[in-house]
OpenMM code with the backbone's topology and positions (N, CA, C; nanometers):
from openmm import Vec3, app, unit

residues = "MET GLY PHE GLY GLY LYS ILE LYS ARG ASN GLN ALA ASP LYS HIS PHE SER ASP CYS ILE ARG LYS SER GLN ASN TRP SER CYS GLN ARG CYS GLY LYS ASN TYR GLU ASP LYS PRO ALA GLY LEU GLN CYS SER HIS PHE ILE THR ARG GLY ASN TRP ALA VAL ARG TYR ASP THR SER LEU SER LEU CYS ALA TYR CYS HIS ASN TRP VAL GLU GLY ASN PRO PRO GLU HIS ILE LYS LEU PHE THR ALA HIS ILE GLY GLY GLU ARG GLU LEU GLU LYS PHE ILE GLU ARG SER GLU CYS LYS GLY LEU ALA GLN HIS ASN ARG ALA ASN VAL LYS ALA LEU SER ALA TYR TYR LYS ALA GLU SER GLU ARG LEU SER GLU GLU LEU GLN LYS ALA LYS GLU GLY LYS GLN HIS ASP LEU LYS LEU TYR ARG TYR ILE ARG ARG".split()
positions = [
    Vec3(10.5464, 10.0299, 9.1507),
    Vec3(10.4983, 10.1125, 9.2586),
    Vec3(10.5214, 10.0450, 9.3882),
    Vec3(10.5407, 10.1265, 9.4917),
    Vec3(10.5747, 10.0698, 9.6228),
    Vec3(10.4503, 10.0236, 9.6998),
    Vec3(10.3252, 10.0623, 9.6596),
    Vec3(10.2141, 10.0191, 9.7385),
    Vec3(10.1443, 9.9128, 9.6551),
    Vec3(10.0626, 9.8407, 9.7229),
    Vec3(9.9953, 9.7250, 9.6576),
    Vec3(10.0861, 9.6039, 9.6761),
    Vec3(10.1376, 9.5511, 9.5732),
    Vec3(10.2401, 9.4429, 9.5771),
    Vec3(10.1835, 9.3200, 9.6364),
    Vec3(10.2808, 9.2340, 9.6803),
    Vec3(10.2472, 9.0998, 9.7314),
    Vec3(10.2723, 9.0915, 9.8850),
    Vec3(10.3025, 9.1990, 9.9540),
    Vec3(10.3261, 9.1930, 10.0927),
    Vec3(10.1863, 9.1943, 10.1677),
    Vec3(10.1661, 9.0960, 10.2457),
    Vec3(10.0355, 9.0784, 10.3164),
    Vec3(10.0222, 9.1872, 10.4212),
    Vec3(9.9058, 9.2539, 10.4217),
    Vec3(9.8771, 9.3550, 10.5224),
    Vec3(9.8109, 9.2950, 10.6443),
    Vec3(9.8622, 9.3180, 10.7600),
    Vec3(9.8030, 9.2659, 10.8833),
    Vec3(9.7377, 9.3748, 10.9647),
    Vec3(9.6814, 9.3343, 11.0768),
    Vec3(9.6117, 9.4377, 11.1579),
    Vec3(9.7098, 9.5490, 11.2105),
    Vec3(9.8314, 9.5122, 11.2402),
    Vec3(9.9293, 9.6157, 11.2888),
    Vec3(9.9482, 9.7099, 11.1771),
    Vec3(9.9591, 9.6669, 11.0501),
    Vec3(9.9755, 9.7564, 10.9335),
    Vec3(9.8580, 9.8532, 10.9279),
    Vec3(9.7345, 9.7982, 10.9408),
    Vec3(9.6180, 9.8815, 10.9359),
    Vec3(9.6217, 9.9940, 11.0398),
    Vec3(9.6415, 9.9572, 11.1646),
    Vec3(9.6483, 10.0575, 11.2742),
    Vec3(9.7603, 10.1589, 11.2542),
    Vec3(9.8727, 10.1105, 11.2132),
    Vec3(9.9885, 10.1973, 11.1875),
    Vec3(9.9569, 10.2997, 11.0783),
    Vec3(9.8975, 10.2538, 10.9718),
    Vec3(9.8618, 10.3401, 10.8599),
    Vec3(9.7582, 10.4398, 10.9089),
    Vec3(9.6597, 10.3990, 10.9876),
    Vec3(9.5630, 10.4990, 11.0372),
    Vec3(9.6334, 10.6034, 11.1211),
    Vec3(9.7310, 10.5611, 11.2015),
    Vec3(9.8095, 10.6574, 11.2842),
    Vec3(9.8817, 10.7622, 11.2032),
    Vec3(9.9493, 10.7101, 11.0984),
    Vec3(10.0236, 10.8071, 11.0098),
    Vec3(9.9314, 10.9106, 10.9467),
    Vec3(9.8196, 10.8656, 10.8981),
    Vec3(9.7257, 10.9568, 10.8292),
    Vec3(9.6592, 11.0467, 10.9302),
    Vec3(9.6216, 10.9981, 11.0428),
    Vec3(9.5599, 11.0815, 11.1513),
    Vec3(9.6541, 11.1882, 11.2032),
    Vec3(9.7807, 11.1478, 11.2150),
    Vec3(9.8873, 11.2410, 11.2707),
    Vec3(9.9044, 11.3560, 11.1780),
    Vec3(9.8692, 11.3433, 11.0530),
    Vec3(9.8822, 11.4565, 10.9571),
    Vec3(9.7458, 11.5195, 10.9276),
    Vec3(9.6487, 11.4938, 11.0173),
    Vec3(9.5176, 11.5523, 11.0061),
    Vec3(9.4550, 11.5208, 10.8704),
    Vec3(9.4765, 11.3946, 10.8245),
    Vec3(9.4189, 11.3479, 10.6976),
    Vec3(9.4630, 11.4240, 10.5768),
    Vec3(9.5819, 11.4803, 10.5793),
    Vec3(9.6337, 11.5611, 10.4672),
    Vec3(9.7592, 11.4993, 10.4076),
    Vec3(9.7742, 11.5222, 10.2761),
    Vec3(9.8897, 11.4735, 10.2007),
    Vec3(10.0095, 11.5643, 10.2368),
    Vec3(10.1217, 11.5018, 10.2715),
    Vec3(10.2343, 11.5780, 10.3139),
    Vec3(10.3113, 11.6350, 10.1941),
    Vec3(10.2715, 11.6077, 10.0766),
    Vec3(10.3365, 11.6682, 9.9583),
    Vec3(10.2521, 11.7814, 9.8994),
    Vec3(10.1249, 11.7509, 9.8693),
    Vec3(10.0450, 11.8547, 9.8056),
    Vec3(9.9515, 11.9295, 9.9078),
    Vec3(9.9305, 11.8754, 10.0225),
    Vec3(9.8542, 11.9437, 10.1260),
    Vec3(9.7048, 11.9182, 10.1171),
    Vec3(9.6548, 11.8451, 10.0183),
    Vec3(9.5116, 11.8150, 10.0035),
    Vec3(9.4626, 11.7363, 10.1225),
    Vec3(9.3469, 11.7753, 10.1699),
    Vec3(9.2833, 11.7107, 10.2845),
    Vec3(9.1920, 11.5947, 10.2421),
    Vec3(9.1992, 11.4858, 10.3082),
    Vec3(9.1220, 11.3624, 10.2735),
    Vec3(9.0335, 11.3149, 10.3862),
    Vec3(8.9974, 11.4143, 10.4757),
    Vec3(8.9172, 11.3704, 10.5904),
    Vec3(8.7859, 11.3105, 10.5449),
    Vec3(8.7210, 11.3669, 10.4357),
    Vec3(8.6018, 11.3119, 10.3928),
    Vec3(8.6070, 11.1910, 10.3034),
    Vec3(8.7295, 11.1610, 10.2609),
    Vec3(8.7513, 11.0410, 10.1779),
    Vec3(8.8897, 10.9792, 10.2128),
    Vec3(8.8985, 10.9162, 10.3367),
    Vec3(9.0273, 10.8732, 10.3851),
    Vec3(9.0955, 10.7662, 10.3018),
    Vec3(9.0168, 10.6945, 10.2185),
    Vec3(9.0824, 10.5929, 10.1343),
    Vec3(9.1654, 10.6556, 10.0228),
    Vec3(9.1538, 10.7832, 10.0024),
    Vec3(9.2392, 10.8490, 9.9028),
    Vec3(9.3786, 10.8824, 9.9561),
    Vec3(9.3954, 10.8678, 10.0831),
    Vec3(9.5233, 10.8979, 10.1515),
    Vec3(9.5948, 10.7691, 10.1898),
    Vec3(9.7224, 10.7571, 10.1564),
    Vec3(9.7933, 10.6353, 10.1843),
    Vec3(9.9136, 10.6572, 10.2780),
    Vec3(9.9534, 10.5458, 10.3394),
    Vec3(10.0749, 10.5490, 10.4255),
    Vec3(10.1909, 10.5074, 10.3326),
    Vec3(10.2842, 10.5973, 10.3158),
    Vec3(10.3952, 10.5745, 10.2230),
    Vec3(10.5246, 10.5388, 10.3078),
    Vec3(10.5638, 10.4130, 10.2928),
    Vec3(10.6876, 10.3717, 10.3612),
    Vec3(10.8076, 10.4081, 10.2726),
    Vec3(10.9069, 10.4753, 10.3315),
    Vec3(11.0263, 10.5171, 10.2555),
    Vec3(11.1039, 10.3910, 10.2073),
    Vec3(11.1116, 10.2895, 10.2951),
    Vec3(11.1710, 10.1607, 10.2590),
    Vec3(11.0548, 10.0665, 10.2650),
    Vec3(11.0363, 9.9822, 10.1660),
    Vec3(10.9285, 9.8951, 10.1579),
    Vec3(10.8844, 9.8268, 10.2943),
    Vec3(10.7592, 9.8163, 10.3145),
    Vec3(10.7179, 9.7526, 10.4430),
    Vec3(10.7543, 9.6056, 10.4526),
    Vec3(10.8138, 9.5485, 10.3457),
    Vec3(10.8681, 9.4180, 10.3522),
    Vec3(10.9943, 9.4133, 10.4423),
    Vec3(11.0507, 9.5290, 10.4707),
    Vec3(11.1642, 9.5378, 10.5658),
    Vec3(11.1031, 9.5517, 10.7088),
    Vec3(11.1027, 9.4426, 10.7774),
    Vec3(11.0393, 9.4349, 10.9096),
    Vec3(11.1060, 9.5259, 11.0154),
    Vec3(11.2298, 9.5567, 10.9956),
    Vec3(11.3005, 9.6473, 11.0935),
    Vec3(11.2375, 9.7834, 11.1038),
    Vec3(11.1883, 9.8352, 10.9903),
    Vec3(11.1306, 9.9690, 10.9845),
    Vec3(10.9829, 9.9704, 10.9383),
    Vec3(10.9264, 9.8515, 10.9416),
    Vec3(10.7855, 9.8421, 10.8919),
    Vec3(10.6919, 9.9314, 10.9692),
    Vec3(10.7177, 9.9529, 11.0950),
    Vec3(10.6290, 10.0333, 11.1828),
    Vec3(10.7101, 10.1503, 11.2335),
    Vec3(10.7864, 10.2110, 11.1464),
    Vec3(10.8682, 10.3255, 11.1813),
    Vec3(10.8066, 10.4445, 11.1071),
    Vec3(10.8887, 10.5478, 11.0943),
    Vec3(10.8418, 10.6722, 11.0290),
    Vec3(10.7950, 10.6493, 10.8832),
    Vec3(10.6789, 10.7031, 10.8507),
    Vec3(10.6243, 10.6897, 10.7164),
    Vec3(10.5572, 10.8320, 10.6820),
    Vec3(10.5243, 10.8445, 10.5543),
    Vec3(10.4594, 10.9681, 10.5088),
    Vec3(10.3113, 10.9426, 10.4842),
    Vec3(10.2345, 11.0448, 10.4924),
    Vec3(10.0907, 11.0395, 10.4553),
    Vec3(10.0820, 11.1108, 10.3191),
    Vec3(10.0564, 11.0301, 10.2150),
    Vec3(10.0497, 11.0794, 10.0748),
    Vec3(9.9274, 11.0334, 10.0050),
    Vec3(9.8721, 11.1273, 9.9250),
    Vec3(9.7578, 11.0884, 9.8383),
    Vec3(9.8119, 10.9937, 9.7317),
    Vec3(9.7180, 10.9242, 9.6675),
    Vec3(9.7607, 10.8219, 9.5707),
    Vec3(9.8461, 10.8918, 9.4588),
    Vec3(9.8103, 11.0084, 9.4116),
    Vec3(9.8830, 11.0743, 9.3071),
    Vec3(10.0269, 11.1058, 9.3506),
    Vec3(10.0393, 11.1627, 9.4732),
    Vec3(10.1739, 11.2002, 9.5206),
    Vec3(10.2553, 11.0748, 9.5591),
    Vec3(10.1879, 10.9726, 9.6059),
    Vec3(10.2593, 10.8448, 9.6392),
    Vec3(10.3208, 10.7931, 9.5141),
    Vec3(10.2446, 10.7894, 9.4052),
    Vec3(10.2927, 10.7377, 9.2774),
    Vec3(10.4034, 10.8259, 9.2267),
    Vec3(10.3903, 10.9546, 9.2372),
    Vec3(10.4841, 11.0530, 9.1898),
    Vec3(10.6180, 11.0375, 9.2589),
    Vec3(10.6219, 11.0270, 9.3912),
    Vec3(10.7500, 11.0131, 9.4628),
    Vec3(10.8133, 10.8785, 9.4343),
    Vec3(10.7376, 10.7758, 9.4112),
    Vec3(10.7944, 10.6434, 9.3748),
    Vec3(10.8715, 10.6548, 9.2381),
    Vec3(10.8226, 10.7402, 9.1534),
    Vec3(10.8852, 10.7584, 9.0233),
    Vec3(10.9914, 10.8625, 9.0198),
    Vec3(11.0078, 10.9386, 9.1319),
    Vec3(11.1122, 11.0463, 9.1400),
    Vec3(11.1931, 11.0259, 9.2691),
    Vec3(11.2798, 10.9314, 9.2713),
    Vec3(11.3543, 10.9005, 9.3949),
    Vec3(11.4258, 11.0190, 9.4561),
    Vec3(11.4903, 11.1089, 9.3848),
    Vec3(11.5573, 11.2235, 9.4479),
    Vec3(11.4530, 11.3100, 9.5279),
    Vec3(11.3365, 11.3321, 9.4706),
    Vec3(11.2332, 11.4094, 9.5356),
    Vec3(11.1770, 11.3352, 9.6590),
    Vec3(11.1639, 11.2047, 9.6467),
    Vec3(11.1208, 11.1240, 9.7577),
    Vec3(11.2222, 11.1312, 9.8712),
    Vec3(11.3505, 11.1290, 9.8414),
    Vec3(11.4551, 11.1408, 9.9467),
    Vec3(11.4443, 11.2762, 10.0143),
    Vec3(11.4253, 11.3815, 9.9355),
    Vec3(11.4145, 11.5218, 9.9868),
    Vec3(11.2960, 11.5340, 10.0833),
    Vec3(11.1803, 11.4823, 10.0323),
    Vec3(11.0555, 11.4908, 10.1107),
    Vec3(11.0678, 11.4146, 10.2400),
    Vec3(11.1214, 11.2924, 10.2335),
    Vec3(11.1349, 11.2136, 10.3516),
    Vec3(11.2358, 11.2673, 10.4497),
    Vec3(11.3496, 11.3184, 10.3942),
    Vec3(11.4545, 11.3796, 10.4810),
    Vec3(11.3976, 11.4942, 10.5561),
    Vec3(11.3235, 11.5815, 10.4904),
    Vec3(11.2610, 11.6958, 10.5565),
    Vec3(11.1619, 11.6556, 10.6635),
    Vec3(11.0874, 11.5487, 10.6369),
    Vec3(10.9865, 11.4969, 10.7313),
    Vec3(11.0524, 11.4331, 10.8552),
    Vec3(11.1558, 11.3608, 10.8346),
    Vec3(11.2192, 11.2840, 10.9468),
    Vec3(11.3086, 11.3780, 11.0289),
    Vec3(11.3476, 11.4881, 10.9807),
    Vec3(11.4223, 11.5901, 11.0618),
    Vec3(11.5673, 11.6048, 11.0154),
    Vec3(11.5990, 11.5760, 10.8910),
    Vec3(11.7326, 11.6014, 10.8436),
    Vec3(11.8122, 11.4798, 10.8061),
    Vec3(11.9294, 11.5029, 10.7524),
    Vec3(12.0118, 11.3942, 10.7022),
    Vec3(12.0583, 11.3032, 10.8112),
    Vec3(12.0919, 11.3527, 10.9306),
    Vec3(12.1366, 11.2672, 11.0377),
    Vec3(12.0297, 11.1680, 11.0777),
    Vec3(11.9059, 11.2208, 11.0839),
    Vec3(11.7950, 11.1278, 11.1229),
    Vec3(11.7625, 11.0303, 11.0112),
    Vec3(11.7887, 11.0680, 10.8844),
    Vec3(11.7774, 10.9747, 10.7755),
    Vec3(11.8825, 10.8635, 10.7900),
    Vec3(12.0023, 10.8965, 10.8279),
    Vec3(12.1098, 10.7984, 10.8442),
    Vec3(12.0747, 10.7021, 10.9623),
    Vec3(12.0190, 10.7531, 11.0696),
    Vec3(11.9723, 10.6626, 11.1756),
    Vec3(11.8647, 10.5701, 11.1311),
    Vec3(11.7710, 10.6211, 11.0503),
    Vec3(11.6627, 10.5426, 11.0000),
    Vec3(11.7175, 10.4287, 10.9131),
    Vec3(11.8141, 10.4575, 10.8252),
    Vec3(11.8681, 10.3591, 10.7405),
    Vec3(11.9436, 10.2564, 10.8274),
    Vec3(12.0124, 10.2989, 10.9285),
    Vec3(12.0828, 10.2056, 11.0212),
    Vec3(11.9777, 10.1131, 11.0842),
    Vec3(11.8631, 10.1664, 11.1294),
    Vec3(11.7604, 10.0798, 11.1928),
    Vec3(11.7082, 9.9820, 11.0856),
    Vec3(11.7012, 10.0217, 10.9629),
    Vec3(11.6455, 9.9314, 10.8570),
    Vec3(11.7331, 9.8071, 10.8370),
    Vec3(11.8614, 9.8132, 10.8775),
    Vec3(11.9507, 9.7044, 10.8666),
    Vec3(11.9672, 9.6176, 10.9929),
    Vec3(11.8876, 9.6490, 11.0936),
    Vec3(11.8998, 9.5828, 11.2238),
    Vec3(11.8126, 9.4539, 11.2186),
    Vec3(11.8884, 9.3413, 11.2153),
    Vec3(11.8182, 9.2126, 11.2130),
    Vec3(11.7412, 9.1816, 11.3448),
    Vec3(11.7971, 9.2233, 11.4523),
    Vec3(11.7255, 9.2092, 11.5805),
    Vec3(11.5987, 9.2766, 11.5905),
    Vec3(11.5898, 9.3960, 11.5367),
    Vec3(11.4680, 9.4747, 11.5369),
    Vec3(11.3654, 9.4117, 11.4448),
    Vec3(11.4133, 9.3604, 11.3301),
    Vec3(11.3182, 9.2921, 11.2341),
    Vec3(11.2661, 9.1622, 11.3040),
    Vec3(11.3445, 9.0863, 11.3738),
    Vec3(11.3010, 8.9660, 11.4367),
    Vec3(11.2018, 9.0056, 11.5551),
    Vec3(11.2339, 9.1071, 11.6242),
    Vec3(11.1414, 9.1525, 11.7352),
    Vec3(11.0047, 9.1938, 11.6753),
    Vec3(11.0061, 9.2710, 11.5679),
    Vec3(10.8804, 9.3181, 11.5123),
    Vec3(10.7959, 9.1956, 11.4572),
    Vec3(10.8632, 9.1032, 11.3891),
    Vec3(10.7904, 8.9886, 11.3417),
    Vec3(10.7273, 8.9073, 11.4554),
    Vec3(10.8024, 8.8906, 11.5598),
    Vec3(10.7561, 8.8080, 11.6742),
    Vec3(10.6546, 8.8840, 11.7583),
    Vec3(10.6382, 9.0149, 11.7435),
    Vec3(10.5500, 9.0901, 11.8306),
    Vec3(10.4405, 9.1664, 11.7566),
    Vec3(10.3916, 9.1107, 11.6482),
    Vec3(10.2953, 9.1766, 11.5649),
    Vec3(10.1625, 9.2043, 11.6479),
    Vec3(10.1247, 9.1142, 11.7364),
    Vec3(10.0055, 9.1394, 11.8151),
    Vec3(10.0269, 9.2571, 11.9110),
    Vec3(10.1429, 9.2689, 11.9722),
    Vec3(10.1732, 9.3808, 12.0612),
    Vec3(10.1789, 9.5156, 11.9769),
    Vec3(10.2345, 9.5080, 11.8637),
    Vec3(10.2424, 9.6294, 11.7788),
    Vec3(10.1011, 9.6681, 11.7312),
    Vec3(10.0213, 9.5705, 11.7016),
    Vec3(9.8850, 9.5997, 11.6613),
    Vec3(9.8048, 9.6651, 11.7759),
    Vec3(9.8194, 9.6041, 11.8946),
    Vec3(9.7451, 9.6655, 12.0127),
    Vec3(9.7949, 9.8036, 12.0417),
    Vec3(9.9279, 9.8260, 12.0300),
    Vec3(9.9810, 9.9615, 12.0600),
    Vec3(9.9284, 10.0601, 11.9595),
    Vec3(9.9413, 10.0281, 11.8296),
    Vec3(9.8954, 10.1302, 11.7299),
    Vec3(9.7482, 10.1416, 11.7246),
    Vec3(9.6702, 10.0407, 11.7634),
    Vec3(9.5249, 10.0552, 11.7726),
    Vec3(9.4897, 10.1618, 11.8815),
    Vec3(9.5588, 10.1466, 11.9966),
    Vec3(9.5387, 10.2442, 12.1065),
    Vec3(9.5870, 10.3826, 12.0664),
    Vec3(9.6977, 10.3922, 11.9968),
    Vec3(9.7516, 10.5192, 11.9504),
    Vec3(9.6545, 10.5823, 11.8495),
    Vec3(9.5952, 10.5030, 11.7614),
    Vec3(9.4961, 10.5532, 11.6643),
    Vec3(9.3737, 10.6060, 11.7348),
    Vec3(9.3308, 10.5389, 11.8384),
    Vec3(9.2146, 10.5900, 11.9150),
    Vec3(9.2521, 10.7221, 11.9839),
    Vec3(9.3747, 10.7314, 12.0348),
    Vec3(9.4180, 10.8554, 12.0960),
    Vec3(9.4212, 10.9688, 11.9971),
    Vec3(9.4734, 10.9396, 11.8811),
    Vec3(9.4754, 11.0410, 11.7797),
    Vec3(9.3388, 11.0812, 11.7297),
    Vec3(9.2468, 10.9929, 11.7306),
    Vec3(9.1104, 11.0273, 11.6975),
    Vec3(9.0504, 11.1268, 11.7996),
    Vec3(9.0780, 11.1042, 11.9270),
    Vec3(9.0387, 11.1977, 12.0278),
    Vec3(9.1057, 11.3305, 12.0171),
    Vec3(9.2311, 11.3295, 11.9801),
    Vec3(9.3115, 11.4540, 11.9612),
    Vec3(9.2551, 11.5323, 11.8385),
    Vec3(9.2169, 11.4595, 11.7315),
    Vec3(9.1561, 11.5292, 11.6101),
    Vec3(9.0237, 11.5911, 11.6493),
    Vec3(8.9459, 11.5312, 11.7405),
    Vec3(8.8214, 11.5876, 11.7861),
    Vec3(8.8432, 11.7130, 11.8674),
    Vec3(8.9515, 11.7106, 11.9487),
    Vec3(8.9900, 11.8294, 12.0291),
    Vec3(9.0265, 11.9412, 11.9276),
    Vec3(9.0982, 11.9059, 11.8253),
    Vec3(9.1430, 12.0080, 11.7287),
    Vec3(9.0242, 12.0740, 11.6566),
    Vec3(8.9221, 11.9927, 11.6256),
    Vec3(8.7973, 12.0420, 11.5661),
    Vec3(8.7261, 12.1424, 11.6582),
    Vec3(8.7348, 12.1110, 11.7858),
    Vec3(8.6693, 12.1965, 11.8860),
    Vec3(8.7487, 12.3146, 11.9249),
    Vec3(8.8641, 12.3312, 11.8672),
    Vec3(8.9528, 12.4453, 11.8964),
    Vec3(9.0281, 12.4301, 12.0278),
    Vec3(9.0338, 12.3110, 12.0793),
    Vec3(9.1025, 12.2824, 12.2047),
    Vec3(9.2494, 12.2462, 12.1805),
    Vec3(9.3328, 12.2603, 12.2799),
    Vec3(9.4674, 12.2178, 12.2682),
    Vec3(9.4712, 12.0654, 12.2363),
    Vec3(9.5611, 12.0342, 12.1421),
    Vec3(9.5688, 11.8945, 12.0995),
    Vec3(9.7141, 11.8516, 12.0702),
    Vec3(9.7336, 11.7186, 12.0516),
    Vec3(9.8634, 11.6630, 12.0271),
    Vec3(9.8506, 11.5560, 11.9177),
    Vec3(9.8888, 11.5921, 11.7912),
    Vec3(9.8772, 11.4959, 11.6857),
    Vec3(10.0113, 11.4225, 11.6558),
    Vec3(10.1068, 11.4424, 11.7458),
    Vec3(10.2301, 11.3721, 11.7299),
    Vec3(10.2049, 11.2203, 11.7441),
    Vec3(10.2660, 11.1476, 11.6544),
    Vec3(10.2581, 11.0001, 11.6624),
    Vec3(10.3751, 10.9535, 11.7441),
    Vec3(10.3392, 10.8810, 11.8527),
    Vec3(10.4417, 10.8254, 11.9404),
    Vec3(10.4663, 10.6799, 11.8976),
    Vec3(10.5931, 10.6587, 11.8521),
    Vec3(10.6272, 10.5299, 11.7949),
    Vec3(10.6443, 10.4240, 11.9009),
    Vec3(10.6097, 10.3012, 11.8692),
    Vec3(10.6228, 10.1864, 11.9587),
    Vec3(10.7718, 10.1672, 11.9924),
    Vec3(10.8005, 10.1549, 12.1179),
    Vec3(10.9337, 10.1320, 12.1656),
    Vec3(10.9601, 9.9892, 12.1986),
    Vec3(11.0594, 9.9320, 12.1393),
    Vec3(11.0912, 9.7910, 12.1577),
    Vec3(11.1244, 9.7693, 12.3068),
    Vec3(11.0705, 9.6689, 12.3680),
    Vec3(11.0945, 9.6394, 12.5078),
    Vec3(11.1890, 9.5218, 12.5251),
] * unit.nanometer
topology = app.Topology()
chain = topology.addChain("A")
for resn in residues:
    res = topology.addResidue(resn, chain)
    for name in ("N", "CA", "C"):
        topology.addAtom(name, app.Element.getBySymbol(name[0]), res)
């Protein structure tokens, strides 16, 4: 399975995972089940293992434990789901190109504190946007990715 494993989870990972799940309004992107009342049941699914630092804080899916396990065992379906989420085959190609960028990996490793601070602030913004959504107000649940400086 792709989750669990031996890759140490840091604060940036926690905040990024929160952002992924909040941006999907606490719902699984495969089955649609809502986990707002039990957020631990929803996971951040990295298309390429988070051991790949170049895309560790890039686009990921919000999946329940069952669907996360299912896509890990069904690679063609995982590819279809991720390709649809990311915006098509060309975007998938760009994502794969980014995954091979050694400079981006080095930057992310060296800037974990900045990534953590960014995604913590983004998580707080998304919490505010979720509250607006509950109140029927205009809201923006788009996750804005950290831009390398």
